[in-house]
C-alpha positions in Angstrom: 0.0 0.0 0.0 1.2 3.5 -0.7 0.2 6.3 1.6 -0.6 9.9 1.3 0.2 12.1 4.2 -1.5 15.5 4.5 0.7 17.8 6.6 0.8 21.0 4.6 4.1 21.9 6.2 5.7 19.2 4.0 4.4 20.5 0.7 4.5 24.0 -0.8 6.4 26.2 -3.3 7.1 29.7 -4.6 7.1 31.0 -8.3 8.2 33.5 -10.9 6.5 32.0 -14.0 3.0 30.5 -14.1 1.0 28.3 -16.4 -2.7 28.9 -16.3 -5.3 26.2 -16.7 -8.1 27.6 -18.7 -11.5 26.5 -17.4 -15.0 27.1 -18.7 -17.1 29.6 -16.8 -20.6 28.4 -16.1 -22.9 31.4 -16.3 -25.8 29.8 -14.4 -23.9 29.8 -11.2 -24.6 32.3 -8.4 -20.9 32.5 -7.6 -18.0 32.3 -10.1 -16.3 29.1 -11.1 -12.7 28.9 -9.9 -9.5 28.6 -12.0 -6.6 26.5 -10.7 -3.4 28.0 -11.9 -0.4 25.6 -11.8 3.1 27.0 -11.3 6.1 24.9 -12.2 8.8 27.4 -11.3 10.0 25.2 -8.4 10.1 22.0 -10.5 13.9 21.8 -10.2 14.0 18.1 -10.8 12.2 18.4 -14.2 9.5 16.0 -13.0 6.9 18.1 -14.9 9.0 20.3 -17.2 10.5 17.3 -18.9 7.2 15.3 -18.9 4.3 17.0 -20.8 2.1 14.0 -20.1 2.5 14.6 -16.3 1.6 18.2 -16.8 -1.5 17.3 -18.8 -2.7 14.8 -16.3 -2.2 17.2 -13.4 -4.2 19.8 -15.4 -6.9 17.2 -16.0 -7.2 16.5 -12.3 -7.4 20.3 -11.6 -10.0 20.7 -14.4 -12.1 17.9 -13.0 -12.3 19.5 -9.6 -12.6 23.1 -10.6 -15.4 22.4 -13.1 -17.8 21.5 -10.3 -16.7 24.0 -7.6 -17.6 27.7 -7.2 -16.7 30.4 -4.7 -16.3 34.2 -4.7 -12.5 34.8 -4.5 -11.6 38.5 -4.9 -8.3 39.4 -6.5 -5.4 40.0 -4.2 -3.1 42.9 -5.0 -1.1 44.8 -2.4 -0.6 48.6 -2.4 0.9 51.2 -0.2 1.1 50.1 3.4 -1.2 47.0 2.7 1.2 44.1 2.2 1.1 40.4 2.4 3.3 37.3 1.7 2.5 33.8 0.7 4.1 31.0 2.8 4.2 27.4 1.6 6.5 24.4 1.3 8.7 24.3 -1.7 7.8 21.0 -3.4 11.4 20.5 -4.5 12.9 20.8 -1.0 10.1 20.4 1.6 11.2 23.7 3.3 9.1 26.7 3.9 9.3 29.4 1.2 7.8 32.9 1.0 6.8 35.2 -1.8 6.2 38.8 -0.9 3.3 40.7 -2.3 2.3 38.4 -5.2 -0.8 39.3 -7.2 -3.5 36.6 -7.4 -6.3 37.1 -10.0 -10.0 36.9 -9.0 -11.5 33.4 -8.6 -8.0 31.9 -9.0 -6.1 29.5 -6.9 -2.3 29.1 -7.4 -0.8 25.7 -6.9 3.0 25.2 -7.0 3.9 21.8 -8.3 7.2 19.9 -8.2 8.8 16.7 -7.0 11.5 15.3 -4.7 12.4 12.1 -2.9 9.7 11.9 -0.2 10.9 8.8 1.5 9.1 6.0 3.4 5.8 5.0 1.9 4.8 8.5 0.8 4.2 9.0 -2.9 2.6 12.5 -2.8 1.9 15.3 -0.5 -0.1 18.5 -0.7 -1.8 21.3 1.2 -3.0 24.9 1.1 -0.6 27.7 2.0 -0.4 30.2 4.8 0.3 33.9 4.8 1.4 36.9 6.8 0.0 40.4 6.3 0.0 43.9 7.6 -2.0 47.1 6.8 -5.4 48.5 7.4 -8.2 46.5 9.1 -10.2 46.5 5.9 -7.2 45.0 4.0 -6.7 42.3 6.6 -10.4 41.5 6.6 -10.4 41.2 2.8 -7.6 38.6 3.0 -9.1 36.7 5.9 -12.5 36.4 4.1 -11.2 35.2 0.7 -12.6 31.8 0.2 -14.9 29.4 2.1 -12.3 27.7 4.4 -12.3 30.1 7.5 -8.9 31.5 6.5 -7.3 33.1 3.4 -7.4 30.7 0.5 -4.8 31.7 -2.2 -3.6 28.3 -3.1 -0.8 25.9 -2.0 1.6 23.3 -3.3 1.8 19.7 -4.3 4.8 17.4 -4.5 5.3 13.9 -5.9 8.0 11.3 -5.2 10.7 11.1 -7.8 11.5 7.4 -7.1 8.0 6.1 -7.6 7.0 4.0 -10.6 4.3 6.3 -11.9 1.5 5.8 -14.5 0.7 9.2 -16.0 -2.1 8.2 -18.4 -5.5 9.9 -18.2 -7.1 6.5 -19.1 -6.8 3.7 -16.6 -6.5 1.2 -19.4 -2.7 1.1 -19.4 -2.3 1.1 -15.6 0.0 -1.8 -14.5 -0.2 -3.7 -11.2 3.2 -2.3 -10.1 2.5 1.3 -10.9 1.1 4.2 -8.8 -1.7 6.1 -10.5 -0.6 9.7 -10.9 -4.1 10.9 -11.8 -5.5 9.6 -8.5 -2.7 11.0 -6.4 -2.9 14.4 -8.1 -6.6 14.6 -7.5 -6.1 13.7 -3.8 -3.4 16.3 -3.2 -5.3 19.0 -5.0 -8.1 18.2 -2.6 -5.8 19.1 0.3 -5.0 22.4 -1.4 -8.8 23.0 -1.5 -9.1 22.3 2.2 -9.9 18.7 2.6 -8.0 17.5 5.7 -6.3 20.9 6.1 -8.8 23.7 6.5 -10.1 25.2 9.8 -13.7 24.4 8.5 -12.6 20.7 8.2 -11.1 20.4 11.6 -14.1 22.1 13.2 -16.1 19.0 12.1 -13.7 16.4 13.2 -14.7 14.7 16.5 -13.7 11.4 18.1 -11.8 10.2 15.1 -14.6 10.9 12.6 -15.6 13.7 10.2 -19.2 14.8 11.0 -20.0 17.1 8.1 -23.8 16.6 7.5 -23.6 15.9 3.8 -20.7 13.5 4.3 -22.6 11.7 7.0 -25.6 11.4 4.7 -23.6 9.8 1.9 -21.6 7.5 4.2 -24.5 6.7 6.6 -23.0 8.2 9.7 -19.8 9.9 10.9 -16.9 9.2 8.5 -13.8 7.5 10.0 -10.7 9.7 9.7 -7.0 9.1 10.6 -3.5 10.5 10.7 -2.6 13.9 12.0 -5.7 14.4 14.2 -8.0 13.4 11.4 -6.5 14.7 8.2 -7.4 11.7 5.9 -10.3 9.4 5.3 -9.5 6.1 6.9 -10.0 3.1 4.5 -13.7 3.7 3.9 -15.9 2.7 1.0 -19.4 3.6 -0.1 -21.2 0.9 -2.0 -17.9 -0.8 -2.5 -16.2 2.3 -4.0 -13.2 3.8 -2.3 -13.1 7.7 -2.3 -10.2 9.5 -3.9 -9.6 11.3 -0.5 -8.8 8.1 1.3 -5.4 7.7 2.9 -4.1 4.7 1.1 -4.0 3.5 -2.5 -2.9 0.1 -3.7 -0.5 0.0 -6.7 -2.3 -0.6 -9.9 -5.5 1.0 -8.6 -7.3 4.1 -9.8 -10.0 5.8 -7.6 -10.2 9.1 -9.4 -12.2 11.1 -10.4 -13.8 12.3 -7.2 -16.7 10.3 -5.8 -19.9 11.5 -4.2 -18.3 11.2 -0.7 -15.4 13.3 -1.9 -17.7 16.0 -3.2 -19.7 15.9 0.1 -16.6 16.6 2.1 -15.8 19.6 0.0 -19.4 20.9 0.3 -19.2 20.4 4.1 -16.2 22.6 4.4 -17.8 25.4 2.5 -17.5 24.9 -1.3 -20.4 25.4 -3.6 -20.6 22.0 -5.5 -22.7 21.6 -8.6 -23.6 18.7 -10.8 -23.3 16.0 -8.2 -26.7 14.3 -7.4 -27.6 14.6 -3.8 -24.9 17.1 -2.9 -25.7 20.8 -2.3 -23.1 23.4 -1.4 -23.9 27.0 -0.8 -20.4 28.1 0.0 -21.1 28.9 3.6 -18.3 28.0 6.0 -19.3 25.8 9.0 -17.3 28.1 11.3 -17.6 31.8 10.4 -14.2 33.6 10.4 -13.5 36.3 12.9 -11.7 39.5 12.4 -7.9 39.0 11.9 -5.3 40.2 14.3 -4.4 43.9 14.1 -0.7 44.1 13.7 1.3 46.2 16.1 2.2 49.6 14.9 5.9 49.6 16.0 8.7 47.4 14.6 10.1 44.7 16.8 13.1 42.9 15.4 15.0 45.4 13.3 14.8 46.0 10.5 11.6 44.1 9.7 8.4 45.1 11.5 6.1 42.3 12.7 3.6 40.9 10.2 1.3 38.7 12.3 -0.7 35.9 10.7 -4.5 36.0 11.2 -5.8 33.8 14.0 -7.8 30.7 13.7 -11.4 31.3 12.7 -12.8 31.0 16.2 -11.6 30.5 19.7 -12.0 26.8 20.4 -14.3 25.9 23.3 -12.6 25.3 26.6 -11.9 21.7 27.4 -11.9 20.1 30.8 -8.4 20.2 32.3 -6.8 16.8 32.9 -7.0 15.3 36.4 -4.4 16.9 38.7 -1.2 14.9 38.9 -0.9 13.1 42.2 2.6 11.8 41.5 5.8 13.6 42.3 6.7 16.9 40.7 7.9 16.9 37.1 11.7 17.0 37.3 13.6 20.1 36.2 17.0 19.8 34.7 19.8 22.3 35.3 22.8 22.5 33.0 25.9 24.7 32.9 28.5 22.6 34.7 32.0 23.0 33.1 32.3 19.2 32.7 29.3 19.0 30.3 27.0 17.2 32.8 23.4 17.8 33.6 21.5 17.3 36.8 17.8 16.5 37.4 16.0 18.0 40.4 12.6 17.9 41.9 11.0 20.8 43.7 10.2 20.1 47.4 7.3 21.5 49.4 9.5 24.3 50.7 10.3 25.5 47.2 13.9 24.2 47.2 15.5 21.9 44.7 16.4 18.3 45.6 18.8 16.3 43.3 17.1 13.4 41.6 19.5 10.7 40.6 23.1 10.9 39.4 24.4 13.5 37.0 23.7 12.8 33.3 26.4 13.1 30.6 24.2 13.6 27.5 27.1 14.3 25.0 30.2 12.5 26.2 33.3 14.6 25.6 31.4 17.8 24.9 31.9 20.4 27.6 30.2 23.4 26.0 26.7 24.8 26.6 24.0 22.2 27.0 20.2 23.0 27.2 17.4 20.7 28.2 13.7 20.0 28.2 11.7 17.5 30.3 8.6 15.8 28.9 7.0 12.4 28.2 7.9 11.7 24.6 6.9 8.0 24.4 3.6 8.1 26.4 4.6 5.7 29.2 3.8 8.3 31.9 7.4 8.9 32.9 9.2 12.1 32.0 12.0 11.8 29.5 15.0 14.1 29.1 15.9 16.0 25.9 19.2 17.7 25.5 20.7 19.9 22.7 24.2 21.2 22.2 25.2 24.9 22.3 27.7 26.6 20.1 30.9 25.0 18.9 29.7 21.8 17.4 27.1 20.7 14.8 23.7 21.1 16.6 22.6 17.7 18.0 19.7 16.5 20.1 19.5 13.3 22.3 16.4 12.1 24.2 17.0 9.9 27.2 14.3 7.5 28.3 13.2 8.4 31.8 12.3 4.8 32.7 15.4 3.0 31.4 18.2 5.6 31.0 18.7 4.4 27.5 18.5 6.6 24.4 14.9 7.1 23.3 16.4 9.1 20.4 20.1 8.6 19.7 22.2 11.8 19.1 20.6 13.3 15.9 21.7 16.3 13.9 19.2 19.2 13.8 18.9 22.6 12.2 21.0 21.4 9.3 24.1 21.0 11.5 24.2 24.7 12.4 27.2 25.2 14.7 25.9 28.3 16.6 24.0 26.2 19.2 20.3 25.4 19.8 17.5 25.9 22.3 14.9 23.2 23.1 11.4 22.9 24.4 8.8 20.2 24.5 5.0 19.7 24.7 2.1 18.0 23.0 1.6 20.1 19.9 0.1 17.3 17.8 -2.5 16.4 20.4 -1.7 12.7 20.5 -0.9 12.5 24.2 2.9 12.4 23.7 5.3 15.3 23.8 6.7 16.8 20.6 10.2 18.2 20.4 10.8 21.9 19.5 14.3 23.3 18.7 15.5 26.7 17.6 18.8 28.2 16.4 20.9 30.3 18.7 22.7 33.6 17.9 24.3 33.6 14.5 21.5 31.7 12.9 18.1 33.0 11.6 15.1 32.4 13.9 14.6 28.9 12.5 12.3 26.6 14.4 11.8 22.9 13.9 9.0 20.8 15.5 9.4 17.0 15.6 7.4 14.0 16.7 9.3 11.1 18.2 8.4 7.9 16.3 10.3 4.6 16.6 13.5 6.1 17.9 13.6 8.8 15.2 12.5 12.4 14.8 9.8 13.1 12.2 9.4 16.7 11.1 6.0 18.3 11.9 7.1 21.9 11.0 10.2 23.8 9.9 9.9 27.5 9.6 11.4 31.0 10.1 9.8 32.7 13.1 8.7 36.4 13.0 8.8 36.4 9.2 12.4 37.8 9.5 14.8 35.4 7.7 17.5 38.1 7.6 17.6 38.4 11.4 20.6 36.5 12.8 20.1 36.7 16.5 18.4 33.2 16.7 15.3 32.5 18.8 14.3 30.8 22.1 11.2 28.6 22.4 8.6 27.4 24.9 5.5 25.2 24.7 2.2 25.3 26.6 -1.6 25.1 26.0 -2.2 28.9 26.1 -5.8 28.8 24.7 -6.9 25.6 26.4 -7.9 23.8 23.2 -6.0 20.5 24.0 -3.0 21.3 21.8 0.1 22.9 23.3 1.0 26.1 21.6 4.4 27.4 20.6 6.0 30.6 22.1 9.0 32.0 20.4 11.2 34.8 21.7 13.8 36.8 19.7 17.5 36.2 20.4 20.4 38.6 20.9 20.5 41.8 18.8 16.8 42.1 18.1 14.1 43.8 20.1 12.5 41.5 22.7 9.9 40.3 20.3 7.6 37.4 21.1 5.3 35.3 18.8 2.7 32.9 20.0 1.7 30.2 17.4 -1.3 28.0 17.5 -0.4 24.3 18.2 -3.6 23.1 16.6 -2.6 24.9 13.4 1.0 23.7 13.5 -0.4 20.1 13.9 -2.1 20.5 10.5 0.8 22.3 8.8 -0.2 26.0 9.2 1.5 28.9 10.9 -1.1 30.9 12.7 -0.6 33.5 15.4 -2.9 33.4 18.4 -2.1 37.0 19.3 -0.2 39.8 17.6 3.5 39.7 18.0 4.6 41.9 21.0 7.5 43.4 22.7 8.4 41.7 26.0 9.6 44.2 28.6 11.5 47.3 27.4 11.3 47.6 23.6 14.8 49.1 23.5 16.5 46.0 24.9 18.7 44.1 22.5 19.8 41.2 24.9 17.2 38.8 23.6 14.2 37.4 25.6 13.8 34.0 27.3 10.3 32.5 27.4 8.4 29.7 29.2 4.8 28.6 29.7 3.0 27.0 32.6 -0.2 27.2 34.5 0.9 29.3 37.4 -2.6 30.2 38.7 -4.3 26.8 38.2 -7.1 27.9 35.8 -6.2 25.4 33.0 -4.6 27.9 30.7 -0.9 28.0 30.2 0.4 31.4 31.3 3.4 33.0 29.4 6.4 34.2 31.3 9.3 36.1 29.7 12.6 37.5 31.0 15.6 39.4 29.8 18.6 37.8 28.2 22.3 38.3 28.9 23.2 41.9 29.9 19.7 42.6 30.9 18.3 43.0 34.4 16.6 40.0 36.1 13.1 41.1 35.3 10.3 38.6 34.7 6.8 39.3 33.5 3.9 36.8 33.5 0.7 37.2 31.5 -2.4 35.0 32.0 -3.2 32.7 29.1 -6.9 33.2 29.8 -6.3 37.0 29.5 -4.7 36.5 26.1 -7.6 34.4 24.9 -10.1 36.9 26.1 -8.3 39.7 24.2 -7.2 38.2 20.9 -6.4 41.5 19.2 -4.8 43.4 22.0 -1.2 44.4 22.4 0.0 41.9 25.0 2.3 44.5 26.5 -0.7 46.5 27.6 -2.6 43.6 29.2 -2.5 43.3 33.0 0.2 41.0 34.3 -0.1 38.1 36.8 3.3 39.3 37.9 6.0 41.7 36.9 9.1 41.7 39.1 12.8 41.2 39.6 13.6 37.6 40.3 17.2 38.2 41.6 19.1 41.3 42.5 17.8 44.2 40.4 21.3 45.5 39.8 22.4 42.2 38.3 23.1 42.5 34.5 23.8 38.9 33.7 20.2 38.1 32.6 18.2 35.1 33.7 16.9 31.9 32.1 13.4 30.6 33.1 11.3 27.4 33.1 8.0 26.3 34.6 7.6 23.0 36.5 4.4 21.6 37.9 4.4 20.7 41.6 2.9 17.4 42.7 -0.8 17.4 43.2 -1.3 21.1 42.9 -2.3 21.5 39.3 -0.1 24.6 39.3 3.4 25.4 38.1 6.2 27.2 39.8 8.8 29.4 38.1 12.4 28.4 38.2 15.0 31.0 37.3 18.7 30.5 36.7 21.3 33.3 36.6 23.4 34.0 33.5 26.4 34.7 35.8 29.3 32.5 34.8 30.9 32.7 38.3 27.9 32.1 40.5 25.4 29.3 39.9 22.4 31.0 41.3 18.9 29.4 41.0 15.6 30.3 42.7 12.2 28.6 42.8 9.3 31.1 42.8 5.6 30.1 43.2 2.9 32.6 42.1 2.3 33.9 45.6 6.0 34.9 45.8 6.4 36.4 42.4 6.1 40.1 42.9 8.2 40.0 46.1 10.2 36.7 46.0 11.7 35.6 49.3 12.4 32.0 48.5 16.0 30.7 48.9 18.8 31.5 46.5 20.4 28.2 45.8 23.8 27.1 44.3 23.0 23.6 42.9 26.4 22.7 41.5 29.5 21.7 43.4 31.4 24.2 41.2 30.1 27.8 41.2 31.8 28.4 37.8 29.6 27.6 34.8 30.1 27.6 31.0 27.5 30.3 30.4 25.4 30.6 33.5 22.7 28.2 34.5 20.1 26.9 32.0 16.8 25.6 33.3 14.8 23.0 31.4 
């Protein structure tokens, strides 16, 4: 069986030249027919450019879908201070790409097509693209409202495996038993571009492993089973013995295209107007109405590029019941900074002091540089595991140690393309599968690149790989944290700018990242004093026990030891507000206010409390100061200052993970 996977973060592309597919306009429709415009500018392998038959078959798949779909899609053309950028995955590389201020014609969807080695059992991938924008509220509204999917629909990208034995014919007569049917795969992936398995209006109707769109239920006879990536594919279903083209798997030598009644029903349920399909009616109304997009901040954050926030998800997800309070011991916290390259796990005692938990750990034998850590349950066994990344001076590596056995859960693995400037790490359940995902970011000297991985069978599988803040030219790196800020069951990603930039913070929706989209929950904001250039450290934890992860941020090296904590519930209640103006849970100096070594921060949950405490470590290289601070102590901390290491000298201060 060959499998399609639908994460849009593994499939997009940019473009200078475009080939337009000419479609017939049906005058009788109340809304215009769409045109799918295929762009081959990123077909660097020649998969399409050297194969006119492949181009013709992709065009036929696009024509077949477009001929029965309608929507009102206004033209997109930036002007003056109204700007936007397409973001998508280059089909030739699988990496995020951006095109600034492209023009898209009315009722047109642009699809970037190409090919690369996909690996595993994937033969094709596809999905719709994201965007960033800034300008007037009317401009932002016009972008947000383009299309029926609950977010801007401008197009996306599709990619096909170069090592697969493809059959490119438009007739199934010549399809051999050992060939993959390109026409079926192309139709499937274009369906993802149109929002099947990728759009907000799709996921709004996914519940308990099924898609509950009313027309799809009517065709299938009940909720339709879905699978993979929190429900992004139909799961081996048939209707009257016929398998839909939007199903996850396809046997070699099999054709399921063109689209079946169930396929059309899913498109109608996510908002498309569908015509000419008996029993299917689509009026183009999204199931979840979009809300107003985020208003961008008026002042620049990371020089020289001002922030360009992405509009939020179409609606604030309903609150979920928080998980039962943990009655076990506190989640361990790991401190690093020892000059011998070791790390030490600690638990937090009832008197807010640290108690060593086990022997020191040597995550990278022979490496005595900076090491950073994160603690989370990566394999779902209920026991916290330990993730470590290397700092500057060696190719960036991560290792994850099994908390139950002490063995490697993930052996040392190169990340960030082997960047030698060092990495930061965080962990949390972004994909919503009950197991922690790994997040890494580049340190100073690198762009603010962020990678998100799932841990599967001892290896790292990419969920997302992107440049934070929309500022690829910034070279101060980024710091990361993870927590469920909006209480939707998916941990969200918080990114702080590194050294040299303003203390800019972005908060990205974990639910959107899980389905391959980069969506800001709130406008980017300055943490603390906007004139600081020492970078900002971030963490997330439920400090007040209300079920929402609160965001804490602190100054980097050369800054004073100031910490500010903002309520996650407050952020959700004020989605368009400047976070810097919202009331804080706490705003205080965690150490001596005259200290200019900066501080590093982490949140750790205390046993049975349902609340987190803040743990701060000093950046002082000659004094290993650490302090545990509960919410009640935050504005005027009086808890003990501790020296956790036998040697007060550190490589670069104390890092807390």
